[in-house]
C-alpha positions, 0 to 999 in steps of 0.5 A: 500500500502506497503511503501518503506523503506528509507534504501532500496533506498540508493545508493549502499553500499561500496563493491557493497553489497545491502543495504538490505544485509548491513541492516540485516547482519551487522546493516548498519555498513558502514553507522555508525560512525567508532567505532575505534576513537582512536588516536593510531599510525599507520604503520611505527610509533614506540611506545616508550617503548611498544615493548621489545628489544627481540620483535624487535630482533625477528622481525628483525630475521624473516626478515633476515631468510626469506630474506636469505632462497632462495626457502623458502623465504616469497615471491620468485622471481616474475614469468616471463610472458615468463614462461607462454607464451602468452594467454588471460585473464583467467577470460574471459574463455581463456586458456586450462583446463590443465593449472595451478598449480596442483589443479587449472587445470580448465578453469576459469569461466568468471565473470557474473551476472547469477542467478545460480551457475556457475562452470567450464567446466567438473564439476557438482554441486548439492544442499546438503541441503537447509534452512528449511530441517529437520535434527532432529527427528520429525522435519516437512518438510519445508513449508514457509507458515506454518513455526513455531519456533518449526519446525525451531529448528529442521531444517537446519538454515538460511544463512549458512556461515562457513562449516566444513566436519569432518570424521565420525568414523566407518561409511563408506562414511559418514562425519559430516557437520557443518554449521554456520547460520549467520543472518536472513533476515525477508523480504525474510522469511515471506510474508507481513513482517512489519519491524515496527511490527514483530510478536512474532512468526516471532521473535522466528522463527528468533531466531531458524534460527540463530546458528549452525547445525550439520548434517551427510552426505552420500557420493555417491561412484561414484561422489562427491554428498553428501546427508543428513542423517536425524535423525542421532544421531549426528545431532544437532541444536543450536540456539539463545536460546540454552545453551552455557557456558562461559569459560576461564579467564573472566568467572564469571566476574562481567562484564558478570553477568546478572539478569538471570545469576548472576554467569556470566557463562551461556549464551542463544544462539549464534548470527551472527556466520560468519566464523570459524575453525576446530581444530587439535583435532576434534572440530569446532570454530565459530566466533560471528561477528556483534552481536552489531546489536541485542542490543538496547539502548546502552550507554557509550563508551564501547557500542559505541566502539563495535557499539551498537546503542543508539536506537531501533534495526532493528529486534525489538527483545528487545520488546520480550526479555529484554536481548536485551535491553542494558538499562535493561541488560547492560551486556548481549551484553558482552556475545556475540562477542566470539569464540564458540567451539563445539564438533560435535562428542559429542551431550551432549557437551555444546558448550563453549564461549572461553573468553581467545580469546578476544571479538570483531567481530570475522570473524573466528578462525583457529588454528595450532600447535607449534612444541611442540603441543600448539595451535596458533589461528589467528583471525581478527576483521571485522571492518574498522580500527580494528585489527589482533589478535592471541592466543597462548595456554600454554597447549599441545594437547594430541593425540588420541581419548580417553575420557581423551584426548578429555576432556583435549583438550577441555581446550586448548583454556582457557589458554594462551596469547592473542596478537594483531598485529603491522605492520611496512612498510619498505618503506619511507612514501612518496612512499606509496601515496594511489593509490596502486602504488608499492614502489620503492622496488617493494613490499608492505612489512615489519616486525611486532610484536605481542603485548601481551594483557593478559595471564590468569589473568595477564593483559599486558595493563596499566590501564586495568585488565585482565577481561577488556582486554578480555571483551573489547579487542578492547580498549586494542588494542587501548591502545597498538597502534595496526595497524588499518587494512582494515577489517581483516576477515578470517585468515588461516595458510597454512598447507604446508608452515606455512605462514599465509594469512589474507583476508582484505575485503575493507575500503572505509573510508581509506583516507577520511577526519578525517580517517587514510590515506594509509600505507604500509599494507593498501596501497590504499585510498578509498579501495573498492576491498581489499587485502590479507596479507601474514605473515611469522613467525618462521615455528617451532615456530608460538608462536614467537612475531615477523614476516615478512609480504608482500601483496600477492594480491591487489585485483581488475581488473587486468587491473588496475595498482593499483592491484598486484598478487604476481608478476604473469603476470596480463593478466593471472589472473581472476578479484577479489574483496572483499576477505572474507573467505579463505581455503587451498586445499590438494595441498597448494593452497589458495581458496578465496571466495568474499563478495560484488564484487565491479566490478559489477559482482557476487561474486565467489570462486577463487583458487590461487597458493601460491608457485612455478613458478605459485605463484599468478596465480588466477583463478575463480572457480565458481560464485553464484546467484543474490544477493548472497555471497560465504561463507564457502569453503571446498576444498577436493580432490574430491569436493568443498563445498560452502555456498550460503548465502543470494541469492536474497538479492537485494534492494526491494526484498521480498517473494512476489517479489523475485529477484532470483529464485535459487535454486528451480526455479520460484514460490518457495521461495529463500533459502540459501543452501550448494552446492557441486561441483565435476568433472563429470569424478569422478577425483580429483579437478583441476588435 
């Protein structure tokens, strides 16, 4: 008789996520001590001597400019209820499909608990690709009863997260789909799985199911359907054992050398790739997030700061490869937690881990360009009470598709300055009481500065070398007094307005005994629903070190007075909880996918207007099946793509006792998959 595992019987985890998901995706981070135990100051405090007069003046200048800009201010005047007329709650399916900002004219999907992908009236959907479908020449068809590591290495990986669709030059109607594969759940992959005694074959299959996939897809002309093109020469799988290159200022550091790689420049594998980004020069970026859970027997303060445990791991990989045992290879874990850059158009390119962007739990990395062509990359560290970062390159992008331009652009993220954010609220501390009640000025807002950490081989952090800053970036943020945030995840700059949007998923420890209480940028104690932050930098110079900020959304049930939707009438918005990945559509609307809906219904994808009279109007576009998370949204003119991650991942579920029958129905194994949604009439999304 199979014993019931203690971790699977715990109370529901923070954010509504199952214990099984937390166990395999992030190593039960919420049940461990918060890694950030630093006593650095919080929002509203001033670090004496840490900020230059120039930084403070720039921050003040941004606030002045945005306040005086009228229609282009950070947040325009709140729209009035009268402007939209009376009506029901969009989250309950009321309202005409033609209502909404351009790109968001659809009847919202009602919150539900249905074991399927639910889309708006007038829309259709299909599965583009499933876990295990062959994408490389010679890979067999998926057979869960005869799976092997060799087969999986040629098949689409498990638990798809970040997605990117790139044009495929010279091939009409084709695009390149790039996907992250964040983690594996062996209970849902293998019959009779024994977590105390995994087999070598199971472990090697899991190694092959991690990583990245590149697969060409063919568009059907009359609809939004996409079909994988198997055996395409650009199709590619990168796994936990593929070769990756360490580049940038920390490459070759003694902190990155191991017995297998005494030069400290070559890494086997990429792990726990969560979200990512697409660069203006045509490459993709992939954030290594909860890498800590793969390493056993950690010791010392740096391992603890990164959440590496002192005992055995859940998956027991250290039994099969010494590099996952920190007692035997103490530097191996330092080679994970980076942003990976991949060139999907070049199958011979060795993907690079860009050390200049720092090492932490990267949710994503999305760049934009300064007016003179230098990339600026925004990044969140997905941990309770950790930080928001940006990187500003010192090199300019070269335009064109020549080999010289491509090779030059592959070096852009190796040279520049890494910064961490400090936010200051503009309301008295007494007006931020932890309930979510707006302060007297009607908004949670303020100013901020980007504190430099390192530039190339020069450290800006007293007591730390540049190599230490890059490898132990969290400690550098501690030292300079960065603002402790509520799990900063995906960070995306708007291609239209230049404003930067930060998804802060939740933080149930905010305000608990021994932890920081609410501040203006994180205004709710026991924050289970999360919020979305909006930053404004100088539009023509996002490399500046000052910014203004406001909370764009404070998530939850709109009937809760502690919620806020950019001033939009709350009887006209859908409920939302735990924002995670974000993306923009061609009209400038922000799309938000959720992870761990704490309102008791399934996760989903939402669109929200960021400008104009409907700013803050949020509408639910789809929901995902039982146990699943919505990931990797791509919003094109004619289709929406989402990654349905960990369907059926419910406490107690196994291959033999599935909690979901998605996507292939009863009697078939549950499979993470990519789904495309499009209008039945073939017209553009939401118009």
